[in-house]
Backbone bond lengths (Angstrom), bond angles and torsions (degrees), N, CA, C in turn:
res aa  C-N    CA-C-N  psi(-1)  N-CA   C-N-CA  omega(-1)  CA-C   N-CA-C  phi
1 X - - - 1.476 - - 1.565 104.48 -
2 X 1.375 116.97 127.75 1.415 123.00 179.06 1.468 113.42 -79.98
3 X 1.354 119.80 175.39 1.491 122.77 -175.03 1.473 108.07 -64.50
4 X 1.459 118.20 -42.55 1.395 118.82 -177.93 1.491 117.49 -71.81
5 X 1.403 110.72 -23.62 1.526 113.81 177.48 1.489 110.43 -71.30
6 X 1.300 117.55 -21.08 1.455 117.91 -177.26 1.502 112.31 -65.64
7 X 1.390 116.27 -23.62 1.414 120.78 -173.45 1.505 110.54 -106.68
8 X 1.361 115.76 -3.32 1.509 120.68 177.18 1.539 109.94 -76.27
9 X 1.326 111.78 163.82 1.468 115.25 178.22 1.481 112.08 -65.42
10 X 1.366 117.77 -35.07 1.428 121.99 173.04 1.517 113.76 -60.55
11 X 1.307 114.06 -39.53 1.404 118.19 177.74 1.507 113.81 -65.26
12 X 1.330 116.53 -45.54 1.440 121.26 -179.87 1.497 110.44 -64.81
13 X 1.360 117.06 -39.53 1.570 124.47 -178.45 1.603 102.99 -64.54
14 X 1.273 117.50 -41.27 1.503 119.35 -173.84 1.601 109.33 -69.01
15 X 1.329 116.70 -41.26 1.470 120.57 -178.69 1.500 108.45 -69.99
16 X 1.391 118.39 -39.79 1.484 119.62 174.22 1.482 111.92 -61.05
17 X 1.344 119.29 -40.09 1.439 124.42 -178.29 1.503 110.54 -63.51
18 X 1.370 112.10 -47.66 1.551 118.23 -178.83 1.540 108.89 -61.19
19 X 1.297 116.69 -40.87 1.446 118.49 -177.62 1.511 110.81 -66.59
20 X 1.371 115.39 -44.75 1.450 118.94 174.53 1.521 118.50 -59.69
21 X 1.325 114.89 -38.65 1.438 121.06 175.44 1.623 108.92 -63.09
22 X 1.277 113.47 -47.93 1.455 118.79 -179.85 1.569 112.52 -58.88
23 X 1.291 115.81 -37.70 1.423 121.57 178.41 1.523 116.15 -74.11
24 X 1.345 110.92 -34.96 1.508 119.15 -175.75 1.543 106.47 -70.78
25 X 1.381 121.87 -23.32 1.468 118.34 -175.53 1.558 106.02 -115.34
26 X 1.315 120.99 20.73 1.477 126.70 -178.27 1.566 103.29 -78.25
27 X 1.227 118.30 114.87 1.484 122.15 -178.38 1.545 110.02 -69.81
28 X 1.305 121.22 -24.49 1.386 118.96 -176.31 1.528 117.54 -109.05
29 X 1.378 112.15 8.43 1.469 120.08 176.08 1.523 106.73 -78.00
30 X 1.327 111.52 157.55 1.442 119.49 174.53 1.526 110.71 -67.13
31 X 1.326 122.57 147.16 1.427 126.95 -176.79 1.558 110.30 -61.27
32 X 1.316 117.48 -40.02 1.577 117.44 179.84 1.550 108.32 -62.84
33 X 1.338 116.18 -39.03 1.503 117.42 179.94 1.499 112.21 -66.57
34 X 1.398 118.11 -39.07 1.417 117.85 175.55 1.514 114.71 -65.69
35 X 1.383 114.57 -37.02 1.483 119.78 178.74 1.519 111.29 -65.47
36 X 1.314 118.04 -37.45 1.470 124.08 177.54 1.556 106.59 -61.12
37 X 1.270 114.59 -45.20 1.552 118.79 -175.86 1.548 107.14 -67.03
38 X 1.345 114.01 -43.66 1.481 115.15 179.93 1.501 116.11 -64.36
39 X 1.333 114.12 -36.66 1.489 117.86 174.10 1.528 112.27 -67.50
40 X 1.286 123.60 -28.52 1.311 126.04 174.72 1.561 112.66 -74.16
41 X 1.290 116.96 -31.86 1.380 120.89 174.56 1.583 111.04 -71.64
42 X 1.309 114.01 -36.05 1.490 116.15 175.50 1.486 112.24 -64.14
43 X 1.320 115.80 -39.14 1.438 119.05 -178.58 1.517 110.67 -72.41
44 X 1.355 116.47 -30.74 1.499 120.88 175.66 1.526 107.61 -63.27
45 X 1.281 120.46 -52.73 1.517 124.27 172.54 1.530 114.74 72.87
46 X 1.320 118.32 3.22 1.447 120.80 179.41 1.531 109.08 -70.60
47 X 1.330 120.52 162.58 1.499 120.95 174.36 1.550 109.92 -60.37
48 X 1.279 119.47 -33.94 1.437 118.80 -177.67 1.551 109.90 -73.35
49 X 1.386 117.17 -31.02 1.513 119.26 177.05 1.465 111.96 -74.84
50 X 1.444 115.53 -32.33 1.454 122.20 177.50 1.592 109.31 -62.72
51 X 1.270 108.26 -50.23 1.446 117.94 -179.33 1.489 111.85 -56.31
52 X 1.363 114.05 -46.83 1.520 124.52 174.59 1.480 111.67 -53.46
53 X 1.352 117.63 -42.96 1.429 120.62 -178.41 1.555 109.00 -65.72
54 X 1.312 113.91 -41.55 1.461 117.09 -178.53 1.544 114.57 -64.20
55 X 1.352 114.63 -26.28 1.484 119.44 174.82 1.515 114.02 -59.88
56 X 1.434 115.22 -17.71 1.461 119.65 179.17 1.518 109.75 -67.67
57 X 1.413 118.02 -27.21 1.493 120.50 174.97 1.447 115.98 -59.28
58 X 1.402 115.29 -32.52 1.413 119.00 -177.51 1.526 117.33 -89.02
59 X 1.352 117.19 -0.11 1.485 120.73 174.65 1.506 110.92 -102.49
60 X 1.315 114.04 131.56 1.492 119.91 175.77 1.498 111.35 -100.62
61 X 1.374 117.99 121.61 1.422 123.34 174.78 1.465 109.45 -88.85
62 X 1.374 114.07 147.96 1.492 116.95 -176.44 1.524 111.72 -66.19
63 X 1.325 118.09 -30.47 1.497 119.65 -176.29 1.504 104.03 -87.93
64 X 1.356 119.54 107.01 1.427 122.97 -171.45 1.527 114.21 -61.50
65 X 1.310 116.96 -42.91 1.504 117.33 -173.98 1.576 108.04 -67.93
66 X 1.327 115.89 -41.46 1.475 116.18 179.09 1.583 113.76 -66.94
67 X 1.380 110.52 -35.18 1.475 113.65 178.39 1.416 111.32 -63.01
68 X 1.348 120.96 -44.00 1.524 126.73 176.99 1.520 112.22 -62.75
69 X 1.343 116.72 -40.98 1.450 121.99 179.87 1.586 108.79 -64.28
70 X 1.260 116.11 -47.13 1.467 116.33 178.68 1.518 116.06 -62.49
71 X 1.383 111.66 -41.90 1.484 115.17 175.80 1.548 113.75 -65.34
72 X 1.326 117.58 -33.40 1.367 119.96 -179.35 1.557 106.13 -70.31
73 X 1.294 119.90 -42.56 1.447 125.04 -177.76 1.577 105.04 -59.11
74 X 1.293 120.90 -51.23 1.458 123.57 178.40 1.500 110.12 -53.95
75 X 1.316 116.10 -48.27 1.463 124.75 -174.77 1.569 105.74 -55.84
76 X 1.451 117.22 -53.70 1.410 118.49 -174.38 1.522 113.28 -65.48
77 X 1.319 117.40 -31.77 1.438 121.03 -179.57 1.566 110.35 -67.17
78 X 1.369 111.03 -42.01 1.428 116.88 -177.16 1.533 112.73 -72.49
79 X 1.287 116.76 -27.45 1.455 120.56 179.09 1.592 105.83 -68.18
80 X 1.255 112.98 -41.24 1.530 120.33 175.50 1.582 113.80 -49.89
81 X 1.439 109.36 -36.71 1.481 115.01 -174.75 1.529 109.85 -67.59
82 X 1.348 119.28 -26.15 1.372 123.44 -179.14 1.479 120.62 74.09
83 X 1.302 119.91 -158.24 1.433 122.90 -173.61 1.484 114.43 -67.62
84 X 1.261 119.78 -15.96 1.488 123.47 177.82 1.548 114.00 -57.88
85 X 1.322 114.37 -25.59 1.498 119.78 -177.37 1.538 114.32 -92.48
86 X 1.385 114.08 3.17 1.488 115.82 179.54 1.544 116.17 -51.14
87 X 1.374 116.69 -44.37 1.428 116.55 177.84 1.583 114.34 -57.34
88 X 1.361 117.51 -42.44 1.417 119.78 173.00 1.471 115.43 -63.78
89 X 1.315 117.75 -34.72 1.471 117.26 173.33 1.497 113.23 -66.18
90 X 1.236 116.33 -40.43 1.530 122.49 178.91 1.565 106.17 -62.19
91 X 1.285 118.55 -48.07 1.365 121.44 -177.83 1.628 112.46 -58.05
92 X 1.363 110.38 -41.67 1.502 115.87 -179.58 1.587 105.04 -72.44
93 X 1.301 124.45 -36.93 1.364 120.21 177.05 1.505 115.04 -63.50
94 X 1.312 120.06 -28.42 1.413 124.71 175.19 1.470 110.49 -68.45
95 X 1.247 120.38 -36.89 1.436 124.15 -173.30 1.561 121.00 -98.69
96 X 1.287 112.27 -17.20 1.545 117.02 -172.73 1.487 107.76 -85.02
97 X 1.359 114.50 154.35 1.468 119.14 -179.99 1.613 108.56 -87.21
98 X 1.366 112.52 -41.61 1.417 118.97 179.70 1.547 106.38 -114.67
99 X 1.420 114.36 134.23 1.509 114.22 -167.48 1.520 109.22 -128.82
100 X 1.334 119.94 14.72 1.494 115.21 -174.59 1.535 111.42 -65.15
101 X 1.309 124.45 -32.45 1.476 122.91 172.38 1.466 116.19 -66.93
102 X 1.318 118.80 -46.71 1.498 116.29 178.57 1.497 113.29 -68.86
103 X 1.321 119.05 -29.45 1.517 119.72 173.63 1.573 108.99 -65.80
104 X 1.321 119.08 -39.08 1.410 115.69 171.89 1.448 117.15 -60.26
105 X 1.255 109.87 -37.51 1.545 119.27 -179.17 1.492 106.96 -67.55
106 X 1.312 120.26 -49.10 1.465 123.08 -177.93 1.557 109.74 -58.73
107 X 1.407 117.01 -34.33 1.422 120.32 -174.64 1.603 107.65 -69.86
108 X 1.373 115.15 -26.90 1.471 122.61 -176.53 1.544 110.57 -79.12
109 X 1.332 113.01 -43.55 1.541 114.28 -169.72 1.521 115.32 -98.07
110 X 1.324 117.10 -12.62 1.442 118.30 -175.54 1.579 111.02 -107.92
111 X 1.382 115.61 152.15 1.390 117.72 166.22 1.543 111.67 -78.34
112 X 1.321 117.37 171.21 1.422 117.73 -172.20 1.508 115.12 -66.68
113 X 1.262 118.46 -28.18 1.512 124.43 172.63 1.455 109.36 -62.26
114 X 1.339 117.83 -55.41 1.470 126.69 176.69 1.558 113.37 -51.97
115 X 1.349 110.26 -48.59 1.511 118.63 -173.36 1.516 109.19 -65.08
116 X 1.341 118.99 -43.51 1.522 120.34 -178.00 1.531 106.26 -72.79
117 X 1.252 120.10 -32.65 1.482 119.58 -179.63 1.504 111.35 -63.44
118 X 1.343 117.85 -44.29 1.425 125.85 -178.76 1.565 106.78 -68.10
119 X 1.340 118.45 -42.92 1.549 116.83 -176.31 1.487 106.66 -69.44
120 X 1.270 118.88 -37.23 1.502 121.85 179.45 1.502 109.81 -59.23
121 X 1.364 114.48 -43.16 1.465 117.31 -178.65 1.513 112.92 -65.87
122 X 1.301 114.61 -29.38 1.481 118.40 177.88 1.484 109.97 -77.12
123 X 1.331 115.71 -41.49 1.509 118.96 -178.19 1.532 109.94 -63.32
124 X 1.383 117.44 -30.21 1.365 122.08 -177.40 1.562 113.86 -64.01
125 X 1.419 111.77 -25.93 1.440 119.89 171.90 1.525 116.85 -81.79
126 X 1.321 110.50 -8.05 1.544 115.67 -172.77 1.534 105.30 -131.63
127 X 1.258 121.73 62.00 1.458 125.67 -175.68 1.448 112.02 -73.44
128 X 1.407 120.25 152.32 1.399 123.66 175.29 1.465 114.49 -45.68
129 X 1.362 114.44 135.73 1.536 120.13 -174.87 1.462 109.84 138.71
130 X 1.220 115.03 -173.46 1.499 121.32 -174.36 1.516 110.41 -73.66
131 X 1.331 113.42 132.58 1.454 120.33 174.10 1.557 105.60 -143.62
132 X 1.272 113.52 134.70 1.473 118.09 -177.93 1.543 114.56 -54.28
133 X 1.339 114.92 -45.48 1.457 122.67 179.65 1.545 105.02 -122.55
134 X 1.360 118.48 104.86 1.468 118.20 -177.69 1.577 110.68 -88.28
135 X 1.277 118.41 13.35 1.569 120.87 -177.55 1.468 112.63 -55.00
136 X 1.325 117.64 -42.84 1.466 119.49 -177.12 1.535 108.13 -65.56
137 X 1.265 121.07 -48.23 1.484 123.08 177.88 1.523 112.65 -51.95
138 X 1.383 114.95 -45.40 1.452 120.60 -179.93 1.491 111.92 -64.68
139 X 1.318 119.15 -41.79 1.445 122.73 178.21 1.512 110.99 -65.97
140 X 1.289 119.95 -38.49 1.421 122.81 177.99 1.569 113.38 -65.69
141 X 1.369 115.65 -41.62 1.353 121.54 177.35 1.553 112.19 -65.80
142 X 1.327 115.75 -43.32 1.453 119.02 179.93 1.486 110.05 -64.35
143 X 1.377 119.41 -34.13 1.414 121.96 176.63 1.528 108.14 -67.16
144 X 1.233 118.71 -51.63 1.485 120.78 176.01 1.431 115.80 -50.90
145 X 1.377 116.40 -30.35 1.489 118.41 -172.31 1.531 105.79 -73.62
146 X 1.313 118.11 -18.72 1.471 119.71 -177.37 1.463 114.88 -94.41
147 X 1.355 113.01 -1.36 1.478 119.39 -177.34 1.598 109.23 -95.83
148 X 1.253 119.10 130.79 1.492 120.22 174.98 1.448 113.39 -94.66
149 X 1.323 116.33 91.73 1.398 119.20 -177.50 1.529 108.13 -151.57
150 X 1.329 115.91 141.15 1.543 118.73 -174.39 1.520 112.60 -68.48
151 X 1.330 119.11 -15.84 1.500 120.69 178.59 1.419 113.93 -86.79
152 X 1.368 118.64 -9.43 1.483 117.56 178.48 1.530 115.43 -61.89
153 X 1.252 122.30 -47.11 1.517 121.25 -178.52 1.522 112.75 -54.39
154 X 1.410 119.18 -37.26 1.400 116.22 -179.09 1.503 112.65 -69.07
155 X 1.331 115.81 -28.65 1.508 118.55 175.22 1.463 112.16 -71.19
156 X 1.303 118.21 -32.57 1.424 124.27 -170.04 1.548 112.13 -86.21
157 X 1.315 120.56 -35.61 1.419 127.56 -165.91 1.576 109.25 -57.21
158 X 1.372 124.29 -42.93 1.413 116.81 -176.83 1.498 116.18 -63.05
159 X 1.382 114.32 -15.88 1.508 118.19 -175.47 1.535 111.06 -83.75
160 X 1.298 116.88 0.17 1.481 119.46 172.35 1.500 112.54 -69.24
161 X 1.372 111.64 -17.99 1.534 118.80 -177.34 1.532 110.91 -105.13
162 X 1.276 118.70 12.78 1.455 121.82 -175.35 1.536 108.60 -68.45
163 X 1.339 118.74 157.93 1.466 120.24 -176.26 1.515 108.04 -79.40
164 X 1.330 122.70 -19.77 1.399 123.84 -170.97 1.597 108.44 -93.35
165 X 1.268 119.77 127.74 1.417 126.07 -179.87 1.530 112.05 -55.20
166 X 1.371 113.62 -45.19 1.531 117.02 -177.23 1.549 111.32 -64.66
167 X 1.307 115.49 -35.33 1.491 121.03 178.17 1.538 108.98 -65.43
168 X 1.284 114.32 -48.77 1.495 118.59 177.94 1.478 113.24 -58.14
169 X 1.336 114.81 -45.44 1.541 118.97 177.92 1.609 107.71 -59.51
170 X 1.319 116.78 -48.42 1.486 117.45 -177.28 1.529 110.15 -60.42
171 X 1.326 117.15 -37.89 1.456 121.06 178.22 1.594 111.70 -62.96
172 X 1.311 111.85 -44.31 1.444 116.35 -179.69 1.504 113.64 -64.18
173 X 1.334 113.91 -41.05 1.467 122.72 -177.02 1.575 106.46 -67.56
174 X 1.309 117.07 -40.09 1.499 122.99 180.00 1.525 111.94 -64.32
175 X 1.275 118.22 -39.35 1.415 125.80 178.48 1.559 108.96 -69.66
176 X 1.227 116.00 -43.50 1.484 118.93 177.56 1.508 111.87 -65.23
177 X 1.281 117.22 -47.39 1.480 122.09 179.65 1.518 110.94 -62.49
178 X 1.432 116.40 -30.66 1.395 116.86 -178.69 1.499 113.99 -68.72
179 X 1.316 114.27 -20.69 1.499 120.10 177.18 1.542 121.38 69.61
180 X 1.292 114.37 9.87 1.420 118.74 -178.54 1.559 112.10 -87.53
181 X 1.300 119.56 89.11 1.411 122.15 -167.35 1.576 107.36 -65.73
182 X 1.254 119.35 -40.09 1.494 123.97 -176.69 1.527 110.96 -56.00
183 X 1.213 114.78 -42.81 1.450 119.78 179.32 1.514 116.72 -81.27
184 X 1.351 111.45 -45.01 1.538 119.40 -170.80 1.548 116.17 -82.32
185 X 1.421 115.50 -29.84 1.454 114.53 -169.92 1.537 115.47 -59.45
186 X 1.312 115.37 -54.10 1.427 118.69 -174.09 1.595 111.76 -58.71
187 X 1.324 116.84 -55.03 1.442 116.45 -175.84 1.562 112.96 -63.59
188 X 1.355 116.23 -25.64 1.495 115.72 178.15 1.539 109.20 -78.49
189 X 1.359 117.81 -31.67 1.462 120.43 173.11 1.499 112.77 -64.81
190 X 1.305 114.41 -45.87 1.485 120.34 178.65 1.495 112.26 -59.24
191 X 1.396 113.84 -40.38 1.423 115.59 179.05 1.580 113.09 -71.26
192 X 1.391 111.49 -32.41 1.460 116.72 179.13 1.583 111.81 -61.16
193 X 1.319 117.58 -43.19 1.409 123.10 -175.05 1.534 115.71 -87.29
194 X 1.341 113.82 -8.32 1.460 122.29 -174.54 1.554 109.06 -57.79
195 X 1.288 123.41 131.67 1.459 127.07 178.38 1.488 111.36 -67.05
196 X 1.311 116.77 -22.33 1.411 123.13 177.39 1.573 116.05 -79.98
197 X 1.383 112.75 -19.22 1.513 118.19 178.81 1.557 108.83 -81.12
198 X 1.325 114.83 101.49 1.472 118.73 -179.96 1.500 115.28 -102.96
199 X 1.264 115.28 14.07 1.546 122.61 -177.07 1.525 109.93 -93.89
200 X 1.372 113.59 109.71 1.475 114.37 174.66 1.556 109.80 -68.43
201 X 1.221 117.98 -27.94 1.568 120.01 179.35 1.470 105.32 -63.52
202 X 1.206 122.66 -46.24 1.555 122.28 -179.42 1.462 110.81 -63.65
203 X 1.377 117.84 -42.65 1.497 118.14 -176.69 1.573 107.88 -65.22
204 X 1.384 115.64 -37.39 1.477 118.14 178.34 1.556 110.43 -67.89
205 X 1.264 116.66 -36.18 1.542 120.59 -178.74 1.530 106.06 -65.44
206 X 1.340 117.63 -46.59 1.476 118.18 -179.70 1.536 109.31 -68.02
207 X 1.296 122.56 -44.36 1.409 124.82 -175.29 1.613 108.39 -61.96
208 X 1.298 113.35 -43.32 1.465 119.58 178.22 1.575 110.54 -65.14
209 X 1.305 112.66 -38.91 1.453 113.77 177.41 1.535 116.15 -64.76
210 X 1.278 114.85 -37.88 1.498 120.86 176.70 1.523 112.13 -67.31
211 X 1.418 111.48 -37.56 1.466 114.81 177.24 1.478 111.79 -64.31
212 X 1.340 113.75 -45.35 1.481 113.07 -173.22 1.479 111.53 -77.31
213 X 1.251 121.43 -28.06 1.474 125.82 177.68 1.441 113.22 -84.06
214 X 1.342 118.73 -16.95 1.458 118.07 -178.57 1.474 115.01 74.02
215 X 1.353 115.49 20.01 1.478 121.04 -177.86 1.605 109.27 -73.39
216 X 1.373 112.22 144.22 1.438 115.39 -177.91 1.421 109.72 -91.13
217 X 1.374 118.32 147.87 1.496 122.93 171.34 1.463 107.12 -89.43
218 X 1.350 114.74 112.91 1.497 122.37 -176.67 1.502 107.65 -111.24
219 X 1.345 117.31 111.87 1.418 119.87 -168.38 1.561 114.50 73.83
220 X 1.253 115.60 173.51 1.472 122.04 176.77 1.531 113.77 61.02
221 X 1.282 114.06 13.72 1.534 116.49 -173.46 1.524 113.18 -55.52
222 X 1.430 113.40 -49.01 1.448 116.95 -178.00 1.542 111.71 -60.57
223 X 1.343 117.09 -48.93 1.424 117.00 -174.17 1.541 107.76 -67.91
224 X 1.361 119.44 -37.55 1.393 119.46 -178.20 1.532 111.85 -62.50
225 X 1.331 117.87 -40.26 1.446 120.11 -176.61 1.545 110.83 -69.33
226 X 1.297 115.75 -23.87 1.559 116.66 175.40 1.521 107.62 -72.30
227 X 1.226 122.48 -32.95 1.478 123.25 -176.20 1.614 112.08 -99.91
228 X 1.228 115.44 -3.86 1.479 115.22 -177.50 1.502 110.80 -59.85
229 X 1.317 120.26 124.88 1.490 122.37 174.29 1.561 112.47 -57.49
230 X 1.290 115.98 142.11 1.463 121.82 -166.51 1.562 114.82 -58.78
231 X 1.316 117.43 -17.86 1.482 114.73 178.34 1.535 113.04 -85.78
232 X 1.301 117.51 8.87 1.397 121.58 -177.19 1.546 110.89 -124.18
233 X 1.336 117.49 158.70 1.483 122.36 177.51 1.557 106.87 -145.05
234 X 1.346 111.85 159.73 1.429 117.21 179.89 1.557 110.77 -114.97
235 X 1.356 116.98 124.06 1.356 114.27 -173.47 1.564 110.21 -88.34
236 X 1.343 114.70 -179.57 1.493 118.24 -176.67 1.463 116.53 -57.61
237 X 1.346 117.22 -33.45 1.438 121.76 -174.10 1.545 110.06 -81.35
238 X 1.324 116.29 -17.82 1.430 118.73 -179.22 1.486 115.91 107.38
239 X 1.413 115.33 17.58 1.447 118.92 179.38 1.579 107.71 -95.92
240 X 1.343 116.55 136.71 1.424 121.57 171.21 1.529 108.92 -82.19
241 X 1.348 114.16 128.99 1.424 118.96 178.35 1.490 114.66 -134.30
242 X 1.342 115.97 143.93 1.470 118.26 178.12 1.478 107.74 -70.22
243 X 1.365 123.64 139.62 1.358 126.48 176.65 1.596 112.12 -69.72
244 X 1.315 114.95 143.36 1.472 117.99 -172.86 1.562 110.22 -47.83
245 X 1.341 121.25 -46.18 1.410 123.55 -177.69 1.523 111.22 -61.66
246 X 1.343 119.83 -35.41 1.466 125.98 177.47 1.569 109.52 -65.09
247 X 1.387 113.67 -38.73 1.463 116.70 -179.71 1.435 112.48 -67.92
248 X 1.396 118.81 -35.78 1.488 123.40 178.64 1.442 109.09 -64.77
249 X 1.383 117.83 -43.93 1.473 117.71 -178.91 1.513 112.32 -61.00
250 X 1.363 119.61 -34.38 1.409 122.32 -178.68 1.427 117.34 -77.07
251 X 1.380 114.19 -18.25 1.446 121.60 -172.08 1.606 110.11 -82.91
């Protein structure tokens, strides 16, 4: 910003915006002060102000009730802005560490096509493989699990091979919840019998999913039975079922 810009209306607006963003995400400010700053950002309405409001999702205030109330207020205000703020939401999804709030927001303001396009763009930045903090990948996969769309399994499948157990679990769960046996059955079975899959939790998730969905085990029978958790059995037709005693324990 040049010297003359400092005294222009644009310069004054920018300084005010930056001050309000700073105050809106100040952990040790009083709640009324943060709310005043957030209201100013709402009235500003520029992409920078909208992005600044979303940064409130990433700040945790010590007083839990007020923290939740402020975030809910921001959420409702941004929902009212509608699809026009999708670029700002996408920008925030790229940069934030935890994204449960902006994903909820995206689900409210975007149609299915827009939502999947944005999620894919974020996943492209978090490909399967090592990542110091896999939280964002897990949140994206959990969100996809709730979407009823034929394109979801294709986005999820690569993450069955992720290095993080939590990511693989979220991918398996998303594929099962999606209910597309034709796409999901074989990759899930291959993951189940893989010597590199050492997670009992994932094998239980897959076995439970096959039992609940009634999906058939086609091929891999011998290898699957070796690794089948003790509470399950495989019938003659190839259906995984919970043993009667296991069902009683769960009831």
